[in-house]
Each structure stands twice: as structure tokens, then as C-alpha cells.
C-alpha positions in Angstrom: 62.9 88.1 78.2 65.3 87.2 81.0 68.5 85.5 79.8 70.2 84.7 83.1 68.7 81.2 83.0 69.7 78.7 80.3 66.1 78.3 79.1 65.5 82.1 79.0 68.8 82.7 77.0 67.8 79.9 74.5 64.3 81.4 74.1 65.7 84.8 73.5 68.1 83.5 70.9 65.3 81.7 69.1 63.4 84.7 69.0 66.3 86.4 67.1 67.3 83.4 65.1 64.4 81.1 64.3 66.9 78.6 62.7 69.0 78.4 66.0 69.8 74.9 67.0 71.1 73.2 70.1 74.9 73.9 70.4 77.3 71.3 69.1 80.0 72.3 71.5 79.6 71.2 75.1 82.6 73.4 76.2 80.9 76.5 74.9 80.0 78.8 77.8 77.2 80.8 76.5 75.8 81.4 79.9 78.9 83.3 81.1 80.7 84.3 78.0 78.4 86.0 75.3 81.0 85.8 72.6 80.6 82.1 72.7 77.1 82.6 71.2 78.7 84.0 68.1 81.5 81.6 67.9 79.5 78.5 68.3 76.8 79.7 65.9 79.5 80.4 63.2 81.0 77.1 63.8 77.7 75.3 63.6 77.0 76.9 60.2 80.4 76.0 58.9 79.7 72.3 59.9 76.4 72.5 58.1 77.7 74.0 54.8 81.0 72.1 54.7 80.5 68.8 56.4 83.7 69.3 58.5 84.1 68.1 62.0 82.7 70.2 64.7 86.2 70.7 66.4 87.9 71.6 63.0 85.1 74.3 62.5 85.8 75.7 65.9 89.5 75.7 65.4 89.2 77.6 62.3 87.8 80.6 63.9 90.1 83.4 65.3 89.2 86.4 67.4 89.8 89.1 68.0 91.3 90.6 64.9 91.9 94.1 64.2 88.7 95.9 62.6 86.8 92.6 62.6 84.9 90.6 65.3 85.5 87.0 64.0 87.7 85.5 61.2 87.5 82.1 59.5 91.0 80.8 58.4 90.1 78.6 55.4 93.1 76.3 55.3 92.3 75.1 58.8 89.0 73.7 57.5 90.9 71.3 55.0 88.3 71.5 52.4 88.8 69.7 49.1 85.8 70.9 47.2 86.5 74.6 47.1 87.8 77.0 44.6 91.6 77.0 45.2 91.9 80.3 43.3 89.4 82.2 45.5 88.5 80.1 48.4 87.0 82.8 50.7 84.7 84.0 47.9 83.5 80.4 47.2 82.7 79.9 50.8 80.9 83.1 51.2 78.4 81.8 48.5 77.5 78.9 50.5 76.6 81.0 53.7 73.0 81.3 54.5 71.8 84.8 55.9 72.6 84.8 59.7 70.9 87.2 62.0 73.9 87.4 64.4 76.3 88.6 61.6 76.6 91.3 58.8 77.5 89.9 55.4 80.9 88.3 55.5 83.8 89.7 53.6 86.2 87.5 51.7 89.9 88.4 52.1 92.3 85.8 50.4 92.3 82.7 52.6 90.2 84.3 55.2 86.4 85.1 55.6 85.9 88.1 57.9 82.7 88.7 60.0 81.3 91.6 62.0 78.5 91.2 64.3 75.0 92.7 63.3 74.9 95.8 65.2 71.1 95.9 66.3 71.1 92.2 67.2 74.3 92.4 69.1 72.5 95.3 71.1 69.4 93.3 71.8 71.4 90.2 73.0 74.1 91.9 74.9 72.3 94.7 76.8 69.7 92.2 78.1 72.5 89.8 78.9 74.5 92.2 81.0 71.4 93.6 82.8 70.3 90.2 83.7 73.6 89.3 85.3 74.3 92.6 87.0 77.1 92.1 89.5 77.7 88.7 88.1 78.5 89.8 84.5 82.2 88.7 84.0 81.9 86.1 86.8 83.2 83.1 84.7 83.7 79.5 86.3 87.2 79.0 87.3 86.9 75.3 86.4 84.5 73.7 83.9 82.7 71.7 86.5 81.9 74.7 88.8 78.6 76.4 88.9 79.4 80.0 89.4 75.6 80.8 90.0 75.5 78.4 92.9 78.8 79.0 94.6 77.5 77.2 97.9 77.5 73.9 95.9 81.1 74.3 94.9 82.6 76.9 97.1 86.2 76.5 98.0 88.4 78.3 100.4 91.4 80.2 99.2 94.1 81.6 101.5 96.1 84.4 100.2 99.4 85.2 102.0 100.6 88.7 101.1 102.2 91.9 102.1 103.9 90.3 105.3 106.3 93.0 106.4 109.1 92.4 108.8 109.1 94.0 112.3 111.6 97.0 112.3 112.1 97.0 108.5 111.0 99.6 106.2 107.9 99.2 104.0 109.7 99.2 100.6 108.6 98.5 97.0 108.5 94.7 97.5 106.1 95.0 100.2 104.0 97.6 98.2 103.9 95.2 95.2 103.0 92.3 97.2 100.1 94.3 99.0 98.6 95.4 95.7 98.9 92.2 93.7 97.7 90.2 96.6 94.7 92.5 97.0 93.9 92.0 93.3 94.1 88.2 93.7 91.9 88.2 96.7 89.4 90.4 95.2 89.3 88.5 91.9 88.5 85.3 93.6 86.0 86.8 96.0 84.2 88.4 92.9 84.0 84.8 91.5 82.3 83.3 94.7 85.4 81.9 96.5 85.7 82.1 100.4 89.0 84.0 100.6 91.0 84.3 103.7 93.5 87.3 103.6 96.5 86.6 105.7 99.3 88.9 106.6 102.3 86.7 107.8 104.4 89.2 109.7 108.1 88.7 110.1 108.1 88.6 113.9 110.5 85.9 114.6 114.1 84.9 113.8 117.5 86.6 114.2 116.3 89.8 112.9 114.1 90.2 116.0 117.2 89.5 118.1 119.1 92.2 116.4 116.1 94.6 116.9 116.0 93.6 120.5 119.8 94.7 120.8 119.0 97.9 119.1 116.1 98.5 121.6 118.5 98.1 124.6 120.7 100.8 123.1 118.5 103.3 121.3 114.8 102.5 122.4 112.6 105.2 123.7 109.3 104.6 125.4 108.0 108.1 124.5 108.9 107.7 120.9 107.5 104.1 120.7 104.3 105.3 122.2 104.0 108.1 119.7 104.7 106.1 116.6 105.7 102.5 117.1 106.5 101.6 113.5 108.6 104.7 112.8 110.6 104.3 116.1 111.3 100.5 115.5 112.4 101.2 111.9 114.7 104.0 113.3 116.0 101.6 116.1 116.8 98.9 113.6 118.6 101.3 111.2 120.7 102.6 114.1 121.7 99.1 115.4 122.3 98.1 111.7 124.6 101.1 111.1 126.5 100.3 114.4 127.1 96.7 113.3 128.5 98.0 110.0 130.8 100.6 111.5 131.8 99.0 114.9 135.0 97.5 115.8 135.4 93.8 115.8 135.0 93.4 119.6 131.6 95.4 119.6 130.4 93.7 116.4 130.9 90.5 118.3 129.2 91.4 121.3 126.2 92.6 119.3 126.1 89.2 117.4 126.3 87.4 120.7 123.2 89.5 122.0 121.4 88.8 118.9 121.9 85.1 118.9 121.2 84.9 122.8 118.0 86.8 122.5 116.7 84.6 119.6 117.7 81.5 121.7 115.6 82.9 124.5 112.6 83.4 122.1 112.8 79.7 121.0 113.2 78.5 124.5 110.0 80.5 125.5 111.4 83.0 127.8 108.6 85.1 128.9 110.5 88.4 129.0 111.8 87.9 125.4 108.6 86.7 124.0 106.6 89.5 125.8 108.9 92.1 124.3 108.3 90.6 120.8 104.7 90.6 121.4 104.6 94.3 122.5 106.5 95.3 119.4 104.1 93.2 117.2 100.8 94.3 118.7 101.7 98.0 118.4 102.7 97.5 114.7 99.7 95.5 113.8 97.4 98.3 114.9 99.3 100.8 112.9 99.5 98.5 109.9 95.8 98.1 109.8 95.3 101.8 109.8 97.5 102.3 107.0 96.2 99.4 104.9 92.7 100.8 105.4 93.8 104.0 103.5 93.9 101.6 100.4 90.6 99.9 101.3 92.6 96.8 102.2 91.7 94.7 105.2 93.1 91.3 106.4 91.2 88.5 108.0 94.3 87.4 109.9 97.6 88.9 111.1 99.7 85.8 111.7 103.4 85.4 111.8 106.3 83.1 112.4 105.9 83.5 116.2 102.6 81.6 115.8 104.1 78.5 114.6 103.8 75.7 117.2 106.8 73.7 118.5 104.6 70.5 118.2 104.1 71.1 114.5 107.7 71.8 113.8 108.7 68.5 115.6 106.1 66.8 113.3 107.7 68.2 110.3 111.1 67.1 111.5 109.9 63.6 112.4 108.3 63.1 108.9 111.5 64.4 107.2 113.5 61.8 109.4 111.1 58.9 108.6 111.6 59.6 104.8 115.3 59.9 105.1 115.5 63.4 104.2 116.7 65.0 107.4 120.3 64.4 108.6 122.8 65.9 110.9 125.8 67.8 109.6 128.3 69.6 111.8 125.9 69.9 114.6 123.0 71.3 112.4 120.2 69.5 110.9 119.7 69.8 107.0 117.0 68.8 104.7 118.6 66.7 101.9 116.8 67.4 98.7 119.6 66.4 96.5 119.4 62.7 97.5 115.9 62.6 95.9 117.2 63.8 92.6 115.3 67.1 92.6 116.7 69.3 89.8 118.3 72.5 91.3 117.7 71.7 94.9 120.5 70.4 97.1 120.6 70.8 100.8 119.1 73.4 103.1 119.3 74.1 106.8 116.5 73.1 108.9 117.8 73.6 112.5 121.1 75.4 113.4 123.8 73.9 115.6 122.7 76.0 118.3 119.2 74.4 118.2 117.2 77.3 116.6 115.0 76.8 113.7 115.4 78.2 110.3 112.9 80.1 108.3 112.4 77.2 105.8 111.5 74.8 108.6 109.1 77.2 110.2 107.4 78.0 106.8 106.9 74.3 106.2 105.3 74.0 109.7 103.2 77.1 109.1 101.7 75.5 105.8 100.9 72.3 107.8 99.1 74.3 110.5 97.2 76.5 108.1 95.8 73.5 106.3 94.8 71.7 109.5 93.0 75.1 110.8 91.5 76.3 107.5 91.1 73.3 105.3 91.8 75.4 102.2 91.5 74.4 98.6 94.4 76.5 97.6 97.0 78.8 99.2 99.0 81.5 97.2 102.1 83.1 98.4 102.6 86.4 96.8 106.3 86.9 97.0 109.1 88.5 95.0 110.7 86.3 92.3 113.8 86.2 94.4 112.1 83.7 96.6 111.3 81.2 93.8 113.7 78.6 95.2 112.5 78.9 98.8 109.0 78.0 97.8 110.2 75.1 95.6 112.0 74.0 98.7 108.7 74.2 100.8 106.7 72.4 98.3 109.3 69.7 97.7 109.8 69.0 101.4 106.0 68.5 101.8 106.2 66.1 98.9 109.0 64.1 100.4 107.2 64.0 103.8 104.2 62.4 102.1 102.0 65.4 102.5 101.1 65.4 98.8 97.6 66.6 99.0 98.9 69.7 100.8 101.8 70.2 98.6 99.5 70.2 95.4 97.4 73.1 96.9 100.4 75.6 97.2 101.2 78.2 94.6 103.9 80.9 94.5 102.8 83.9 92.5 105.9 86.1 92.0 106.7 89.6 90.6 109.7 91.5 89.3 111.7 94.6 90.5 110.6 98.1 91.5 112.1 101.5 91.0 111.4 105.0 92.0 110.3 104.7 95.6 112.6 106.6 97.9 112.5 107.7 101.5 112.8 111.3 102.7 116.2 112.7 103.4 115.5 112.9 107.1 113.9 109.4 107.3 115.6 106.2 108.3 112.9 103.9 106.6 109.8 104.1 104.5 106.4 103.5 105.9 103.3 102.5 103.8 101.8 105.8 105.0 104.7 107.8 103.6 104.1 106.3 100.1 100.3 107.0 100.3 100.9 110.6 101.6 103.1 111.2 98.6 100.5 110.0 96.2 97.7 111.9 98.1 99.6 115.2 97.8 99.5 114.7 94.0 95.8 114.1 94.0 95.1 117.0 96.4 97.0 119.2 94.0 95.0 118.0 91.0 91.7 118.6 92.9 92.7 122.1 94.0 93.7 123.0 90.3 90.5 121.4 88.8 87.7 122.3 91.1 85.1 121.3 88.3 86.3 117.6 88.2 84.6 115.1 90.4 82.2 118.0 91.5 79.4 115.4 92.2 81.5 113.6 94.7 82.9 116.7 96.6 80.3 118.2 98.8 81.9 118.5 102.2 83.9 115.3 101.9 87.0 116.4 99.8 89.4 114.5 102.2 87.3 111.2 101.7 87.4 111.8 97.9 91.0 112.5 97.9 91.9 109.4 99.9 89.8 107.2 97.7 91.2 108.6 94.4 94.7 108.2 95.9 94.1 104.4 96.6 92.8 103.8 93.1 95.5 105.7 91.6 98.3 103.8 93.5 96.7 100.5 92.7 96.2 101.3 89.1 99.8 102.2 88.6 100.8 98.6 89.7 98.1 96.8 88.3 98.4 98.2 84.7 101.7 96.1 84.2 102.4 92.5 84.0 103.8 91.1 87.2 107.2 90.3 85.7 107.8 93.8 84.5 109.7 96.3 86.7 107.3 98.6 88.7 108.3 102.1 88.0 106.7 104.2 90.8 105.7 107.7 89.6 103.2 109.6 92.0 103.1 112.4 89.6 101.3 110.4 86.9 98.4 109.7 89.4 97.3 113.3 88.9 97.0 112.9 85.1 93.4 112.8 83.9 94.3 112.8 80.2 96.2 109.4 80.3 95.4 105.9 81.5 95.4 106.3 85.2 93.3 105.5 88.1 92.1 109.1 88.3 90.9 108.8 84.6 89.1 105.5 85.2 87.3 106.8 88.2 86.4 110.0 86.3 84.6 108.0 83.6 82.9 105.9 86.1 81.8 108.9 87.9 80.4 110.5 84.5 78.4 107.3 83.7 77.1 107.2 87.2 76.0 110.8 87.0 74.2 110.2 83.8 72.2 107.5 85.4 71.2 109.3 88.5 67.4 109.0 89.0 67.0 106.4 86.1 65.0 103.1 86.3 65.4 100.8 83.4 61.9 99.7 82.5 62.5 96.2 81.1 59.1 95.9 79.6 59.7 99.2 77.6 63.2 98.0 76.7 61.7 94.7 75.1 60.1 97.0 72.4 62.7 99.7 72.3 64.2 101.3 69.1 67.8 99.9 68.7 68.7 101.6 65.5 71.1 104.1 67.3 73.5 101.1 67.5 73.9 101.2 63.7 76.2 104.3 64.5 79.6 103.1 64.3 80.6 104.8 67.6 78.0 103.2 69.8 78.5 99.8 68.0 82.2 99.9 68.8 81.4 100.1 72.5 79.2 97.1 72.2 82.0 95.2 70.5 84.3 96.0 73.6 81.7 95.2 76.2 81.1 91.7 74.9 84.8 90.8 75.6 84.8 91.5 79.3 84.2 87.8 80.5 86.9 86.6 78.1 89.3 89.1 79.6 88.4 88.1 83.2 89.1 84.5 82.1 92.6 85.5 80.7 93.3 87.3 84.1 92.3 84.2 86.2 94.5 81.8 83.9 97.6 84.0 84.3 96.9 86.0 87.5 97.7 89.0 85.5 95.7 92.1 86.6 96.8 94.0 83.4 94.3 92.0 81.2 91.3 93.4 83.2 92.7 96.9 83.8 93.8 97.6 80.4 90.5 96.4 79.1 88.7 98.9 81.3 91.0 101.6 80.0 90.0 100.7 76.4 86.4 100.8 77.4 86.7 104.4 78.6 88.5 105.3 75.5 85.6 104.2 73.4 82.9 105.7 75.7 84.6 109.0 75.6 83.7 109.3 71.9 80.0 109.0 72.4 79.4 110.2 75.9 79.3 114.0 75.1 76.9 113.5 72.1 73.7 115.4 72.5 71.4 113.4 74.8 68.4 113.9 72.5 69.2 114.3 68.9 66.2 115.7 66.7 63.9 112.9 66.2 65.2 110.6 68.9 62.3 108.6 70.3 61.6 107.8 73.9 62.2 104.2 73.2 65.5 105.0 71.7 66.3 107.0 75.0 65.5 103.9 77.0 67.9 101.7 74.9 70.5 104.3 75.5 70.0 104.4 79.2 70.2 100.7 79.4 73.3 100.8 77.2 75.0 103.3 79.7 73.8 101.0 82.6 75.7 98.2 80.9 78.8 100.3 80.8 78.5 101.3 84.4 78.0 97.8 85.5 80.9 96.5 83.5 83.2 99.3 84.9 82.0 98.6 88.5 82.5 94.8 88.2 86.0 95.2 86.7 87.1 97.6 89.4 85.7 95.2 92.1 87.8 92.4 90.6 90.9 94.5 90.9 90.3 95.5 94.5 89.4 99.0 93.7 86.6 100.7 95.6 85.0 103.5 93.5 82.7 106.2 95.1 79.1 106.5 93.9 76.7 109.4 94.0 74.0 108.1 96.4 70.7 109.6 97.8 72.3 110.2 101.1 75.7 111.4 99.9 78.7 109.2 98.9 78.4 105.5 99.0 80.7 102.6 98.1 79.0 100.6 95.3 80.6 97.2 96.3 82.0 96.1 99.6 84.7 94.1 98.1 87.4 95.9 99.9 86.1 94.5 103.3 86.8 91.2 104.9 84.6 89.1 107.0 86.3 90.0 110.1 88.0 93.3 109.4 91.6 93.0 110.7 90.0 91.3 113.8 91.7 87.9 114.0 94.9 88.3 115.6 95.9 85.0 117.3 97.1 85.0 120.9 100.6 84.5 121.8 101.5 81.4 123.5 104.4 82.5 125.7 105.8 79.0 126.1 104.7 77.9 122.7 104.3 74.4 124.2 101.0 72.6 124.0 99.7 69.6 125.8 98.0 68.2 122.7 99.9 67.8 119.3 98.5 69.4 116.1 96.3 67.1 114.0 98.5 65.1 111.8 98.3 65.6 108.0 99.2 62.0 107.5 95.5 61.2 107.9 94.2 61.0 104.2 97.4 61.7 102.4 100.0 59.5 100.8 102.6 58.8 103.6 104.7 56.1 101.9 108.3 57.2 101.0 108.5 58.1 97.4 111.0 56.4 95.1 114.2 57.9 94.0 113.4 60.7 91.4 109.6 60.4 92.0 109.3 63.7 94.0 111.4 65.5 91.4 109.0 64.9 88.8 106.0 65.6 90.9 107.4 68.9 92.1 109.4 70.2 89.2 107.3 68.9 86.3 103.7 69.1 87.6 101.7 71.6 85.7 98.4 72.6 87.2 95.5 73.2 84.8 95.5 76.9 83.8 91.8 77.1 84.8 92.3 75.9 88.4 91.8 78.4 91.2 94.9 79.7 92.8 95.8 81.2 96.2 98.1 84.0 96.8 100.1 84.6 99.7 102.8 87.3 99.8 106.0 87.1 101.6 108.4 89.8 100.6 112.0 90.5 101.6 112.4 94.0 103.1 115.8 95.3 102.4 118.0 95.8 99.5 120.6 93.0 99.6 124.3 93.2 98.7 125.5 92.3 95.3 126.9 89.3 96.9 123.7 88.2 98.3 121.8 88.8 95.1 124.2 86.6 93.2 123.5 83.7 95.5 119.7 84.5 95.8 117.5 81.5 94.8 116.0 81.8 91.4 113.2 80.0 89.3 114.5 76.7 88.0 111.4 76.1 85.7 110.9 76.6 81.9 109.4 79.8 80.6 106.3 79.5 78.5 106.2 82.2 75.8 102.8 84.1 75.6 100.9 83.4 72.5 99.4 86.2 70.3 96.1 84.3 69.6 94.0 82.5 72.0 92.8 79.3 70.4 89.1 79.0 70.1 88.9 75.9 72.1 89.8 78.1 75.1 86.5 79.9 74.6 88.3 83.1 75.7 88.0 86.5 73.9 91.0 88.9 74.0 91.3 92.5 73.1 94.4 94.0 71.4 96.7 91.0 72.1 96.3 90.7 75.7 99.3 88.4 76.6 99.3 85.1 78.3 101.5 83.0 80.4 101.3 79.3 81.7 101.9 77.9 85.0 104.0 75.0 85.8 105.9 73.6 88.7 103.3 75.0 90.9 104.6 78.6 90.3 102.9 81.1 88.2 105.3 82.1 85.6 106.1 85.6 84.7 107.8 87.1 81.9 111.0 88.8 83.2 112.2 92.1 81.9 115.7 91.3 83.1 117.2 88.0 83.1 118.1 86.8 86.6 121.3 84.8 86.6 120.6 81.2 87.6 122.3 80.3 90.8 121.6 77.8 93.6 122.9 77.7 97.1 125.1 74.8 97.5 125.0 74.7 101.4 125.5 72.3 104.2 124.8 74.9 106.9 123.2 78.0 105.5 124.1 81.5 106.7 121.6 83.7 108.6 118.5 83.2 106.5 115.7 83.8 109.1 114.1 87.0 108.1 110.6 86.9 106.7 110.4 84.7 103.6 114.2 83.8 103.6 115.5 87.3 103.6 119.1 87.7 103.9 120.1 89.7 106.9 123.4 91.6 107.6 126.1 89.1 108.8 127.6 90.9 111.9 129.9 88.0 112.7 132.1 88.9 109.6 
């Protein structure tokens, strides 16, 4: 019987447990999380035999625990009429037979339970087959209907990768790219309308410096051959010249930089057209390189796209709320006067009239909201930019744009090590990193011709590229965001450890086993499930049931490691049963059908998990190699590149966000509490957008870098049953507050806050510190 609909699932459970009753727990989500079937049934039984409150019964149940599926902690039941010397044995005597569980085992103050193997197999195999690609797709909030996304679909904007023109593609950009892809894929898999944005650093004083370099070192021939490489070379050369030049020449270059940026801001056609030429050539190359990782963007935007009218709207709103004042010829945003903890003053417009990155980023958020009407927007950016995004959100709050401010999230990440450029290179490109990884994969395929033989045929290059993409992503996604990413391409060729290569290997093995197989659901209804009394097969089922819970944990914390490490554990347990003889002596055809359905559940779970991570596995198809899920594609594959407005002046102002939002001036301290203390519900959907600073900063710059000012929430070892979330092997959790996804840092970042009236050059993408050539 089909279990996808509520009535079908209820009927299936009643067929197994004639004594089944309507659930007492409205928060139980048995339609999406099968372990809730077991938790609620055990809690209902506890209510019946002890008379305790339903919530007390639920709170007494713990999972998962080593070697057991569920454990009842007796002191939490607060029972008075129980044998105080041996409470677990006393409670066991009261338990009626339960079809879902084997006999409970008393252990001191705990009563331990294992699922009944055959019953688990009958429930879970049908449950996964009925849901197919939707297995693991849990509602992000308790009011959403995940089966009918059209009724509750929301738009998510994820701003990630976002390299700067002329700068190398370093580890910060790589982390942002992969983490942003995971977040985008996760929400796409859950039914959200995701808009993936690459917000290029194509404006500001760094472009002025690049233009000065172009005048001295630019080559049309080299630019046509490889635009990204040549612009990185040019920027490196001008940067070196600035650092080594005499004061007079250094001053001349500084004047050129400032003058070119001033021309850009004034709409000078020659300056803007040069910037546009650089940008368009780079976007084409970026798109080609991202495609090697199966990554596409819906939009390549950038600072150059922000309209003057929107900037003027932001400045007007700040003035109206007494947050924008002149200081020594510049205009500053005065956060300090609103009592915002850790925020003081930041530059909005410099004394020469040019705009700061902060002002442009505030205006960009306003424009995106007007254009895309998103429900959430996520910036995926290094933790060094925490303070910058607190300023963006605080400014919107002060301006009265509270609805927009509440929709913004900054998802950060830690450091990286191990990525280095070639000796003869002046800067990394993404393709350099991919080429290095693919070399390792090519060596593995050459040394192991039998592995992935089903996929090879005449398409070894395609296989190598796909395995490289999965291997590189897996290395990043297996760790927590706050941990340091230690890049090691040599590990990507290791099939004997947890790696992207090993994950795809087991997916291919299961997929090969199922070639030409059709699961006959009528035959499956009467299949013999006794094989699942074998401990090794039973252990696989015990892992499969936890997949939706791990997805829920991943959503709550935006930590990819919850899903990927779960998939690794699944491959560990299937390796113990995969090479058993297909047909043991005496194995019936109905047992074989149950086994095939079991393998299909494994394949589906692996496929769904990889899709949520943004990985595109290869499958064996009738016409060769196919991609099982198009989750690596966007609606408009890298096709939306907004046109330049040479003058950046429009006749009609942008739609004001003051329509429908709070516009009155907040009282003293009010914004501080809203921005700094607001804690979004952990089940709320989030958006990710990634802005990364490109270059290594000086120690002095690092010391003054903005840092997170909010409290860290320590991960808990045990998910409370009220969360209705299963965990495997202590998957860790974090909470989010202050509209920032918190991460557990492996190294403490010294807290410091810029105390500035007029800030230093701060205009590179996402508030990157640029070389000060005026010194």
C-alpha cells in the first residue's frame, strides 16, 4: 500500500499494528521523517502505561544512542509508583508487545529499544520508494507543505563566490563557491525558488588601480588570449610597482587611481566602457570555469549595477532618521548614536564625493528586494566580514526598512590552507585549482582501469571532470564551516577513505546492481523480508531511517557536513553487505525482490543526499552516461547579465521600499536590540550570498578587521525529542542569532572594531582592504 499520502501511511501502520491509535503529538512529522513513527508510538505507549503527560513522555526519549535505536530515561518520567531499586525492570514489565520494537532491555535508569527488523524493513522500504526523489525533503517551517511547494514557495537569493576583477581566485572564493552551491542546492531540493547571484567586484578604487596598471602593462593580444590571467598579471604588476616605487611615482599612481574611479562614478563613457570590457570578458571565462564544477548562476551582477537613484534613496532615508552626517567633508553613517553594540561610525561617501562599498551594498540590497521580491537573501562570505554585514542590516533597520533587514542573513566560514599558485604564476584562477585536482583523478583512473569501468566507454575525460568536481566539493563540504579548510588534492584520489571518489564509487556500484531492474510493488507486498534479520542488512536500515533527520539538522545549521558525513556512514555499512552472494542457497524470488527494493532505497538516498549537496553523480543509462538529477542547472544558465547603464542615471527612481514597511524613526536603543539580539527561528529558510575578500591582508589590516560581536552557542550532544530530528554519531549543531549563522571557530579571532570617522580605502568587493598607495 502506498504511504506517500497520510491516509495510505496510516492504513499501512494499522496493518502492521492493529492497536495503532491517532498520534498524540501534533508536531510529529511522520509524513517526512519516518523515525517519528517510532518515537511517537513509544511515547504514546508510555502515556498509556504510566499516565504521564504526553510531552513528558516525549522528552524522556533519547536518540540516537550507540548500539540502540531509542532509549527511555526514566527519571525524566517523574514516576512515583515505580521500583526505585530497579526502575527499568519494573517499567519493562508494564510494556505490552509492540510490533515496531524488539523486547526492551533494562539498563539501570534507562530502558533501551531496538527496532523490530522485519517491521522496519516493511515500513521503511515502502516509505522511501513511495517518496523517491522527495525522501529527505522535510518542511523548512512547520506550516509549509513540502509536497505542494506551489502553495508556499518562497524565493531565496544566494549571493556567493563574487570574485573581484583583476584579483586571483584564492581559497576564500573557493570556499564561498562550494558552500554557496550547497546552500542553493539544498533549498532547491526542498522546493524553493532559488536565485543564484554572483556579485562581482567590478567597481571601486581597485578598478581604478587596475586601470592604472592597464595603461602601463596591458596587452591587447594577451587580453584576447586569456582575459582573466592577463588582468591578474596586470594587477599584480601595478601592485608590485606601488610597493616598490619612489614616493613621487607612488603618489602619481594614487592620483590616477582616484581620478579613474571619480570618472567611473561620474558616468564617463570611456572609463565605464573599459570597466565593462574587462567585466564581460571575465564573466565569460568565469562561467566556463564554474561549469567544470557543474555550477551555474542565474545572474552575474556587480557593484557597477547599483543605480545612483537607489544610492540617493538610501542616503535620504539615513538623513531623515538622523543617522547620516557630514564629517571633515565626508558623509558617515552614525551607528553609535543609536546605541548599537560594537558599531560606531562608518564612511558612506568620501570627501571627494565617491561612494563607499558599504553604501553601495546597502543600496544593492534595496534594489534586489524591489526586483526579486525574495523571502530571504543569504550572503556567503568569510567571517572577517561579519561586522560589515551587521552594518548593512543595522543601516536598513535605522532607515525603517525593517522587513528587508529581517530577510538578510550572513553565512560565514573560516580560514583556508594549502592552496598555492604555481611558481611562474602571478595569481590563481579557479581552473588552476580544478586542473590540479583533475590531475590527481586522472592518475587514479590510469592506475586503476577496473574502477568506474561501467562509466568509462569513450568518455574518460567527462568521467574525470565529474569525479574531480565531486572530489573537490566533498573535501570542503565534509568539514564544518567554522573549521579551517585544508586543501589537499592528493586525497581526492583515495578510494579507501571518505572522499568524493569513494562516495561516487559506491553510488556507481549500487546503480550497476540495479541496471535493468523494475521493482514490482505488487510482488513486494508479499515479499519475504526475513533476510533483514541478518544484522548487517538491519544495520543499513537503521542508518537509512535517519536521513530526513540529518537533512533537518543541515537546514537548521546550514552545515553540509551533517549530510555528507551521513552519506559516508551509509557507504560504510553497505560495503559490508554489497559483496555477499546475490543468491544464497535457498533464497527465494520474493526475498530477491525485497533485496532489490532495498538496494533501490540505498541508491535513492545516496542520490538525494548528493543532490542536496550540489554534487552531480554520473549514472549508467541506456544511451550511455546520463546525469540523474539536474540540480546543478539553473533556470537560465548564466544567461542573465544585466546591461550596463553608461551614465548610471535614470529618469525614473527605483520603487521605494517605504511602501509597506515601518518608516518611523526607532527610539534610542531600539534598533540595537532588533539587530543585535534578534534570533531567527532555526527552522526558518535562509538565503546565502557569498562575498569574499580576495587578497591576503597585512597583519595590521587583519588586526583591524571587523569581527563577530554576537554570542557563540555551543553545540549540544543530544537533540531533544521535541525537535523531532534524528542524528547519527553526534552530528553537531549550532544556533543562529543576530541574523548571522554562527560557526564554531577553530581559532579565536581577536575582537576589534573600527573606530573611524573617515574610513580608509575599503571599496573592494565585500569590504576588502586594498593596498594604501598614499603611504
